[in-house]
Phi, psi and omega in degrees: 000130180282157179273135179287139175288133181266139181247153175280151175206154178250141176226123179271118181261180179284160173060035174079021176264133174243119181262129177241111178271117183260114187288325184260130182300320181298320177296316180298315181297334181283347178287123191278051176227155179291147180260147172239154181262139181219169171056061177289136179283179182300330181269007176087002179278147180279132180255342189220132172250141184226138170231140181221157178214137174277140178262169182291342180264011178090001177275175177223135174256126183242116178266130181236141172227118179274129180278338178232155177298136178256146181294000000 
């Protein structure tokens, strides 16, 4: 079974949050902020990596990279 190509996408959240889903791990790794691990599965593996930055206008940009395909 082939691997699906992952695409980048933007999602505007409430309260000034901008979510950027980064499809390629290399692109995510190139973002110059520290990553945190989130959404551990039942077997303890990490499914989501997150990097975030506060903007000068009080908003927050949240970069996400999913390690596994999400339904």
